[in-house]
N, C-alpha and C positions, 0 to 999 in steps of 0.2 A: 506495501500499501506506501509504502515511502515514494516506491519506484517511479511510484505514479503520480505523488502529490509536484513532481522535479519535472514533468514534461511540459512543454509549455501552454496545451491548454488547461491543466490543472491550473497553473500557476497563473495563470492569469481567473480564472477562476477566482482561488483564493483570496485575489487580488481584488478579485468584485465583494466576496463576502464581503473584506472586512472594509469598505468604503459603508456600501450598504446597514455592516453592523455599530458604523464608530457614530453617529451619529449620533442615536438611539442610545448606545453607550455615555456622550456623553452631557448624555438628562440624566441621571442614577449617579447618583454622593453618598454612597454605602462603598461599603471595601469590598477590597474586587474579593479577599481572605471570604465577610458576610457575604458575596452571590453565590461564591461558590458552596461556604455552608447550605445556602437554603435550596440550591441546586442539586445535593448529595444527597439532601434529606427530602425529595420531593423521588428523583431513581429510588429511592432506598422501599419507595409503595411504589415502583411501576415493576420493580428485581427482587423477588426473594434472596435467588444463588447469583452473586458480580462473580464475574469472571475477569471480567480487566474493564479500568475506568483509564480514559486517554482528558486530560487537560489539551488547548493548543493554542498557542499562543503566534502570533503571525504580523508581518507588517514588514514596512518599505524602510529602509534608507539611505542616508549618503551619508558616503568618507570608503575607506576602506577596505574589504568587508573582512581578509582576514584576518583587519583588528578588534575586532566586532567580535569572530567568533572568539577570538583565542581572550578575551574581555569577557563573554559568556561564559566561556567554558574555566577558564580562572577562580571567577568568582561564585559559579556552578560547582563548585568543588568536581568537574572533571579534567581528561589529560589533555595534554595540547590537543587542537581540532589538526585531522590531515587531506590535503589536497586530494581534490578528485577532479574528474568530470562527466558530466552526466548534461546529456543534451546540447553539446553544444556549447558548458555554461560553466565555467569552475565553480568547486562550491566547494564550502570546510564545513568538516563534517565531526561532531567529537559525540561520543557517545559511554555511559553509565546505564549494563540491563539492570531492570526489578529483580529484587530477591526478599525473603522475608524479613529483612532489615533496614532497606534501603529504597526509595522510586525510584522509577527508571526517568533516567532524567538524555534530552535528546536533541543536540544546536545542533540546525544544517543549517548554513549561509551560503546564498546563493548568489550569488555576479549578476545581475541584470546590465548590470551598462557603465558606462564610465564613470568613477566613482559612485556608481550606485546597486545598493542592495537589497535582493530580499529575505526575511529571518525567520525561522519555525524555531520556538523552543516546546517542545513537549517531556507533558508528563505523565507516567505513568504508572500504573499499582493493581491490585488487586482486592481480591476482601480481606485479605490478610494486613495489606500495608496501613500504615496504622494515618485515619485522616486528617488526625491536626500537621503530624508530614505533609502532607503530600496540597494543605490551605496554606501554610506556611513559605512555602516553594510557588509556591503560585501567587506568595501577596507579593515574595522575589524577583522573582523573572516578573513583573507588573514593574516594579520602583528600577527595579536591572534597565529594563527598555525605554521606560521615561528617563531615565539618565541620560539614554544615549543620545535622545533627541527623536527617537519613534515612533510615530501614531500607529499602538501597535490595539488590537483587538483576540478576544483566549474563544473557543466553543469545549465544550465540554459535551466527550459520550459516556453510557454503559451500553457495558453488554453480561448478556449472564441469558439463564437457563430457565427452560420453561417448561409446561406440561405438556403429556402427547396428543394432541390435541390440536383442533382443525385451527390455523394460522390468524382467520380471522375472527373468532369468538372464543379464542382468548386472546387478545386483541380488547377484543367489547371486554370481557371481562376487565380488564387494565383501563381502561378508559373509564367503568365505572368507580373501579375505588379510584383515581389520580382528581373525577370532577365531582369527591367528596371534601376534596382537601383545597378544588382552586375554581374561580372561572375561564372553565375552558371552550370555544369554537373548534370545531374541523372548519379548516379550511381547506387544505387540500389532500384527498383521498388517492389511492394507487394500490391498486388489488392481481394475482392471476394464483396459480394452480398453487406454490406453496409457500407468497410476500404477500404479508399485506401490514402499508401504513400511512398511514393518519398523519401532519401535520397540523399546528395549531395553534391558535392569538390565546396566548393566558397572561392579562396585560401584568396579576400578580408576581412573575417569575421574571427574572430584576435586567433580561440580555434579551434579545427579539435582534432577528434583520427582516428589513422592507421586503415586500413579495408585493411585487402590482398597489394594491391599495389596505392592504393588511400588513402587518409587525407580524410574523411569525415565533414566535417563541418556546417552543420544542414538536420536537418533532419523536415520533412515535413508531417499531419496526418489529413483526413479529414473523421472522423464518423459519420456515417448517422443515427441520432433515431429518428426510425418509430412513438413514442410510445406520445416524445415532439411533432414531426415533427419542429425538428429543426438539425442544421451539429452538430459536433462537432469537432473546428477544434484547433491543439496540434503546434506547433513548440518549437521543441529542439534542443539548441545547445549546444551538437554539436550531441547528438543523443538524440530521447526520454527518460526520465526516466521515467513517469507515465505514469500511465495508461492512455488511449483516444483512 
């Protein structure tokens, strides 16, 4: 999935998402840690068994991409970034894989032009990851990107497993659970033989992206895995940016 983010089309999409979310974020005064804690509680209502959590910061910057990658890696306790080339762009990357004690951290800085770069900082965890650690790291990344002069935005996704039943039925059950805690309106729906997905407007949630005349705050998807005999449940704020 990370490689897909590096293609020209996906990189352009990431920038569109960033621009779409930045204005909405500017209207919120709550701390980034506080926003994340609220979204975590909402995700806990939707998913009983969490397999994966992903917080993805992204933003455009001006200056030296290598220096930006080295600064972020050093401040976040990562090794010196390695230079690579993907789809014709120089990329500076450093990563620490999640384990029982630590969250996963990825720094990816892509050269997009003369003294221009695009930064992705991704934090990952699972059901064993200390959520207080994630929120602390999340706030730290926010401050680091802000200090470097970047207009950065973030999104959050949680993925887990569900009962073995038709995906549309399980999605309906999750909708009923969530609607008991907040006002939410389904805006966009997609279904096929194995997947059901809905995007919602839910003004109680702290982050959003503009889609047409609406501000989307949350996307929910249930994918039926016939081989494993389980459903994969994914919830994204404001939209899902990982495979489901």
